[in-house]
KERO-5011 format. One line per 4 residues: their letters; for each residue x negated, z negated, y negated of N, C-alpha, C, CB. Coordinates in steps of 0.001 Angstrom, whole numbers, plus 500000, padded with zeros to 6 digits. Glycine has a CB too. Example, Ala and Ser with C-alpha at 12.3 -4.5 7.8 and 13.67 -1.06 7.14 Angstrom:
# KERO-5011
as> 486810/492200/505690/487700/492200/504500/486800/492200/503300/488692/490954/504473 ~ 487150/492920/502250/486330/492860/501060/487100/492130/499970/485916/494275/500598;
# end
This chain:
# KERO-5011
xxxx> 905665/882568/533058/906631/883660/532889/906354/884769/533914/906569/884231/531440 ~ 905066/885107/534067/904691/886183/534981/905049/885805/536420/903181/886494/534865 ~ 904786/884554/536765/905125/884098/538122/906631/884196/538376/904650/882644/538336 ~ 907413/883785/537388/908869/883860/537541/909327/885313/537664/909572/883181/536348;
xxxx> 908699/886175/536900/909028/887599/536962/908692/888156/538349/908267/888384/535862 ~ 907512/887815/538858/907111/888276/540186/908059/887711/541255/905646/887861/540484 ~ 908447/886447/541094/909368/885831/542043/910730/886539/542005/909533/884324/541734 ~ 911208/886830/540803/912485/887527/540649/912418/888919/541269/912870/887626/539164;
xxxx> 911287/889617/541060/911107/890952/541642/911094/890868/543163/909800/891601/541131 ~ 910416/889839/543706/910359/889675/545149/911754/889397/545711/909392/888541/545523 ~ 912502/888507/545046/913855/888210/545498/914749/889443/545445/914456/887098/544657 ~ 914575/890218/544379/915338/891455/544230/914983/892427/545359/915065/892103/542845;
xxxx> 913688/892560/545638/913229/893456/546702/913750/892988/548060/911688/893531/546718 ~ 913711/891675/548283/914220/891125/549548/915716/891420/549698/913966/889595/549619 ~ 916455/891253/548604/917898/891528/548630/918156/892998/548924/918552/891134/547291 ~ 917352/893878/548313/917498/895316/548569/917189/895646/550025/916577/896125/547641;
xxxx> 916137/895046/550548/915751/895300/551935/916855/894842/552883/914424/894586/552271 ~ 917418/893670/552609/918509/893158/553444/919739/894063/553356/918877/891723/553023 ~ 920073/894483/552133/921226/895366/551943/921003/896704/552653/921488/895596/550435 ~ 919786/897234/552559/919479/898501/553237/919615/898353/554746/918059/898977/552878;
xxxx> 919145/897215/555263/919267/896970/556699/920717/896928/557130/918580/895673/557077 ~ 921547/896219/556365/922971/896149/556683/923614/897530/556602/923686/895177/555734 ~ 923230/898286/555588/923785/899640/555435/923393/900537/556597/923316/900266/554120 ~ 922146/900400/557069/921699/901203/558215/922530/900880/559456/920200/900955/558500;
xxxx> 922757/899584/559688/923560/899169/560846/924976/899725/560723/923595/897620/560966 ~ 925552/899605/559531/926909/900109/559301/926959/901626/559467/927402/899713/557896 ~ 925939/902302/558963/925868/903759/559071/925768/904181/560533/924666/904304/558274 ~ 924940/903479/561305/924833/903791/562735/926173/903605/563433/923766/902909/563402;
xxxx> 926881/902518/563092/928192/902271/563691/929167/903390/563326/928748/900907/563234 ~ 929110/903841/562084/929989/904944/561641/929661/906230/562390/929852/905173/560115 ~ 928369/906511/562577/927976/907712/563313/928459/907650/564759/926453/907889/563273 ~ 928361/906479/565366/928852/906322/566733/930362/906547/566789/928499/904925/567276;
xxxx> 931070/905998/565802/932526/906163/565756/932891/907642/565582/933134/905320/564604 ~ 932191/908331/564696/932435/909765/564476/932187/910541/565761/931535/910310/563338 ~ 931081/910237/566426/930752/910923/567679/931838/910676/568725/929381/910453/568212 ~ 932288/909442/568813/933346/909090/569761/934635/909846/569440/933603/907572/569745;
xxxx> 934987/909911/568163/936203/910620/567752/936083/912115/568002/936497/910363/566276 ~ 934895/912675/567764/934700/914099/568024/934880/914393/569508/933305/914553/567553 ~ 934356/913509/570350/934507/913680/571795/935988/913593/572184/933680/912611/572562 ~ 936686/912622/571601/938110/912455/571879/938893/913703/571459/938655/911210/571151;
xxxx> 938608/914208/570264/939295/915410/569766/939026/916593/570692/938838/915746/568319 ~ 937785/916723/571116/937431/917818/572022/938213/917721/573329/935922/917810/572308 ~ 938305/916509/573880/939054/916354/575130/940543/916605/574908/938837/914948/575717 ~ 941060/916232/573746/942468/916483/573446/942735/917982/573305/942881/915747/572161;
xxxx> 941801/918708/572710/941958/920167/572595/941999/920809/573975/940807/920778/571759 ~ 941118/920340/574870/941128/920868/576234/942457/920564/576921/939964/920279/577048 ~ 942953/919360/576738/944232/918970/577324/945368/919842/576783/944519/917487/577042 ~ 945349/920119/575486/946368/920978/574866/946324/922377/575485/946154/921061/573327;
xxxx> 945109/922920/575648/944981/924247/576251/945505/924245/577686/943516/924711/576223 ~ 945206/923181/578413/945690/923055/579789/947224/923008/579810/945099/921785/580458 ~ 947806/922229/578910/949268/922122/578849/949904/923453/578445/949682/921021/577858 ~ 949273/924161/577511/949800/925477/577122/949800/926426/578311/948972/926077/575967;
xxxx> 948718/926386/579075/948612/927249/580247/949695/926900/581271/947213/927126/580882 ~ 949877/925598/581502/950933/925167/582431/952311/925599/581941/950898/923642/582611 ~ 952538/925472/580643/953834/925876/580070/954069/927366/580310/953890/925559/578544 ~ 953027/928155/580079/953130/929599/580289/953484/929908/581744/951810/930297/579900;
xxxx> 952795/929234/582671/953072/929450/584097/954499/929041/584445/952073/928664/584965 ~ 954935/927906/583918/956308/927453/584181/957334/928411/583605/956528/926059/583603 ~ 957072/928917/582395/957992/929890/581795/958087/931155/582649/957537/930250/580368 ~ 956947/931614/583151/956948/932804/584008/957715/932538/585300/955506/933241/584329;
xxxx> 957493/931371/585889/958223/931021/587118/959722/930941/586857/957717/929679/587686 ~ 960094/930373/585724/961507/930261/585371/962129/931642/585188/961678/929428/584091 ~ 961403/932548/584532/961919/933910/584360/962134/934573/585716/960952/934754/583500 ~ 961141/934413/586604/961264/935011/587942/962448/934411/588691/959965/934806/588752;
xxxx> 962602/933098/588593/963711/932440/589282/965053/932910/588718/963587/930908/589160 ~ 965132/933049/587408/966382/933523/586787/966689/934964/587195/966291/933421/585248 ~ 965650/935789/587300/965860/937174/587740/966363/937201/589189/964544/937995/587610 ~ 965709/936352/590003/966140/936298/591420/967578/935804/591516/965202/935371/592253;
xxxx> 967928/934809/590712/969294/934297/590703/970269/935387/590266/969406/933074/589776 ~ 969876/936122/589240/970715/937221/588777/970953/938242/589872/970087/937892/587575 ~ 969900/938581/590603/970032/939537/591707/970949/938982/592795/968646/939874/592300 ~ 970780/937686/593112/971635/937068/594130/973097/937072/593707/971181/935636/594409;
xxxx> 973321/936779/592435/974702/936768/591944/975311/938162/591999/974760/936227/590509 ~ 974519/939182/591683/975001/940562/591752/975383/940922/593169/973943/941533/591231 ~ 974518/940566/594131/974819/940923/595526/976007/940122/596051/973587/940685/596422 ~ 976169/938899/595559/977299/938077/596002/978616/938645/595497/977135/936630/595521;
xx> 978595/939161/594257/979827/939725/593675/980256/940963/594435/979625/940067/592185 ~ 979311/941736/594928/979646/942980/595626/980370/942782/596868/978464/943741/595916;
# end
C-alpha cells in the first residue's frame, strides 16, 4: 500500500512539474506577445501624432491658399 501511495505521489508530482513547465512556456509566450503589442501600440501612437501634425500643417496651408485666392478674386473684380 505504501509503495503504491509513494508511486501515486511521484506520478502526481511529475504531472505537476510537467504542467508547470508547460505553463511557464505559455506564460513566456504571452509576455512576448504583450511586449510585441505594446511596441506596436507605441508605434501607432507615434504615427497618429505624426498624422495629426501633418493634418494641422495641411489645414494651415489650405487656409493660406484660400486667403490668397480670396485676395486674387478681389483684385480681379476691381
